[in-house]
N, C-alpha and C positions, 0 to 999 in steps of 0.2 A: 698577548697585543692587552688587555687589558691590565692584567697586573704587570705590566711594563708601564702603561700611562700612570697609572696612580700612583698614591703616598702611598697605600696599603694596597692588602691583595683583597681579589676577588671575584666574581660567581655572575654569573646571569641566574636573574630571579628565572626563566622561563625550565620547567617539569617538577621543581621545586614545591609549587606549591599547590594546593587545591580550592580549582573553578569552585566561584562563589555559587550559588544555590540561586537559581535562576529565576526562581517561581516569581520574591517581587517585582524581578527587572521585564520579562515580557512581555508588556506592553512594550518595547522598546523596540529600537529596527534591529534590524540583526546586524546589520552592517559597521551601523555603527559601534555594538557595542564587537563586533569582533577586528576594526579601526583600534576597541580603544584595550583589544588586548594588548592582539601586535602590536600597538606601542609597548605596553608594559612591558612583555617579552624581552624589547631587546633598547632597552634607556634601564630599564629595576632589577640593577647586585644587590649579594649581602657583600659584603666586607667580612675581615675576616674573627669579624667579634659579635657579630650578629648579624648587624645591626643596619635596616638596605638603607640605599641611595638609587638615587635616578639623575638619570644625565639627563642634558638640558631640551639636547635637537628636537624628542617632538611630547618633549609634558606639554603643549598648545590641543596635540590629541586629547593625553588622558587629561586637562585641568577644563574641558571646553570650551579656547576660546580660540581667542588670532594667539600668529611664533611673532608678533609687534608685539602684546602686551606679556604674553609668555613672558616673552624676554624681560620684559619693564619687569614684575614679579623677582627673577633672579637676580636682580642686577639691583633692589633692592637687601637685598637679605643679609645677614653680618657675616661676618666672616667665618663668624662657624657653623656656618650654615651649609654653605658651600666651598667645595675646594674643584680647582683649576689645575690641570692633566695638564701632560706635559706640549700635550699635540692641540692644546687650546681649549678643548671637550672641556663643558662646567657639570659638577655635579651634587645636587642639592640630595638633602639630609631629608630621609620619608620620615624624620617626625617633623619640621617647615612642611614639607610637602604635608601630613593629617591635620595641620591647622590651617593651615591655607581651605583646602576642601569643609574646612567642616566651616569657615567661614564664610564660603560659596554659596553654600548649603542654600543659608540664611538670606542671602542675596540673590539669588540663580536669580530670577524673573522668569521665571519659566518653574513650574515642576514635571515638567520631564525635562529638563534642560538637571534640574536637583536625581533627578531619583538615577539618570549618566552617574553625574559628581558621586552618586551617593557608588555608583558603581565602581566609580575605580576607589574612590577610600575601601571600596570591598576587598579589591586584589588587595591596598596597601594591608591592610592588616590580613591578610591571609595567606600573602608572603612572611610577611614581619609573626605570623604563629606558623609558620610548615619546619620542618625535625628538621634544618637544616639549619634554619638561624635560629631554629633554642636549645641545639645542640653545642652550634659555636658558641652563645649566647653563657650555658653551662659551665663552661669552660673557661667563660672571661670572667666568669663570676668565682668561679673556685683560685684562679690565681690571682682575681684584684682582691684574693681572703685572705689569703699567703702576702701577697705584698701587704697588707690589709700591719700582718702579727710581726713582719716587720724593719716597721719606719723607723722608729724610733732605736735600735742597735744600729741599726746602719745609718742612722739624722748622728749621735751621739760620738760613732768611731768616726766617720768621717768629717765631723766638725768636731774634735775631741771636745767634746761639751762636757764642763765639769761642773759650772753656774745655769741658773734655772735665764731666756734663753727671755724671760719679760722680765723676771723681779729680778739678777742678777744674784740671786741666792742663793746658798751653797745648791746643791742639785742630788738631791737623793734618788740615786740610779734605781734601786730595787723597787722605790712605787713612783718613779718619774710619768710620767706618759707623750705621747703625739701628738698638742693638740692640732688641729686643725686652725691655717686659717680663713678657708674659705669652707667649712661644715659638710661634712657627709653627706649627711642629708636633702641641700640645696645642691652641692654643684659634686653630685655622684661620681660627673667625666673625672675628675681631678682626684678621685676621694684618694688614689696609689702614689698621688708624686710624689717627691721628699723637698718637694720645695715647696709645698701648699699644708708647713705644717710645724711648732718647735716648739726640743723640748724643754714640758716645764715640771711642776713637780703638783702631785695629786695639786692640791693647797689651791693651785695656779688654774690647775683644771676646773675644779669644779668651781672656782664664781668663773671662770668665763663661762661655761657653763649653765649658769643661773641666771649670767642675762641679758642667753638668747643669743647670741655676738655667731653670728650665721656667715659675715664676708670680709673681709678689707680696716671694709671704713668701718663699720662696728668695731670690730680688734680695735685701730685705732685711736676712735672714742675710748675706750673703755681702758685703755693704756698711760692717754691723757689726764685723762681723771685720774683714776691709781702710782701716779708718774711712775711711770714703765717703761721703761725703755724701747722709741719706738727704733730701733735703729733695723728692724731687723721688713722697716715697711717698702723702702725702697726697696730693695732689695725682691720681695716679690711682685714690684710695678714690670721689674725688669724681666721677672722671668713667666708671669703672667696678663701684662695688662698691655703690650704692646699695639 
């Protein structure tokens, strides 16, 4: 059922991760800990890329707050931090949850509340580190690496490119490079997308690198400075800035 509701394949985290050591949490109420465990097993999933997502219905138990406060937090998340399933359920990314738990620990109000939040964070880390998640991520890394190698040839063929897409100079096919608009280091999740790059001569790419360009706004500014083409900008916005 979960596979049909989500836009990606997912599996429950239950039974996939090793429960955190209780040595530092033994002073906490065992029933509360059990409640957190049960909630996590019901709402935590690992997608087919090895990343953790959390269904929001019992999220309040995991983040130690009221249902209303949990719902409010979810409502304020960015579009890329949550997914609405076909049944109306909302799934939150594990990275967003990790960040929120870390923030909550610093303003928990009570030391015991801090420790419950630390326990929830430990469950998330244990899930992310489980062998199944690592296996799926390893497969994704390999697939992404292969896609990155083919981006240059695929884009040249798909768009019949013979000119440097920024300078307009004749393209040296042999040494030309696929230059990312949003850099691989800053935006690894879209590094393999064909529309997140342009085919340019090596000298053009070297200049972009020297100017530490990391996103479309920085590249646009450089293009304006160098009197290069900016036609790519609107096409990029249509693909990535919806």
